[in-house]
N, C-alpha and C positions, 0 to 999 in steps of 0.2 A: 455543522451538518450532523444530524442524528445518525447513529450507527445503523439504525434500521434501514436507512436508504441504501446501504451497501451490503445488506444481509446476503443477497444472492451472490454477489461478487466474492465475499469472504468465504461462503460455503463452497463455491467453485474452486477457489484457491486451495482450501483445505482438502477437498476431495481429490484434487489433481496434483498435490504437492510432490508426490513421488515421481510422477512423470515429468513435472516441471524441473525437479532436481536433476534428473538424467539429462535433460536437454539444455537447461538454462541456469545451472547453479551459479549463484553470485550475481546474476543479472536482475534487472528490474522489469517485471512484467506489467503490462497494461491490460486490465480486465474490465469488461463492461458486460453486465448481465451474466450469462453463463458461457462466455467466450473469451479466450485470450487473444488480444490483438497485436501481440509482439513482445519481444524481449529486447531490452536496451541496456547499454553499458552504464548509464547514469539515470537516476531518478528524474533529473531535469529533462533529459531526452524523452523519457517515457511521458512525462507531463506535457511537453510541447506537442507530441503526437496525439495524446489524448485530448488536449484542448483543440487541436485542429480537427480531429474526427468527431468529437462530441462536445461542441461549444456549449457551455452553460449547464452541462449534465454531470451528474455524479459518476466518477470513475474510481477504480481502485488501482493503485500502483503499489506493488509489494516487491521487496527483494526476496529472491528465491534462496532460502537458507534451510538447513536441516531443522533448526529451531529458531523461533523468532527472537530477535534481540529485545531485551527489556531495558528501557532507560529508567534508571533510578536516580532522582535528583532530590536532595534534601530541600525542604521548603525555603530555606534561606537563600539557596542558589537561584530560585525562581522569583524571589521577591515576596513570597507569601508570608514570610515571617513578619513583615512590616505592614501587612494588609490591615486596614481598619474596617470594622463592620458596624 
């Protein structure tokens, strides 16, 4: 899914991060358009609710943290080292 499909949701999250931190720090929020539809203890619970409310539609599920976590994995961990082109 192209990131452009979630531009509105990402913008909403960034604009409301401080408020979300006050109310839902550490939880996973379900965002569709410019609205938050709930905070959940797990990403799986947020996904299940999002799939129920918005079947087949793009939704954003983000953990509410002060700073976003960055996953750094060397290419060999993901199998890219052996990719053939």
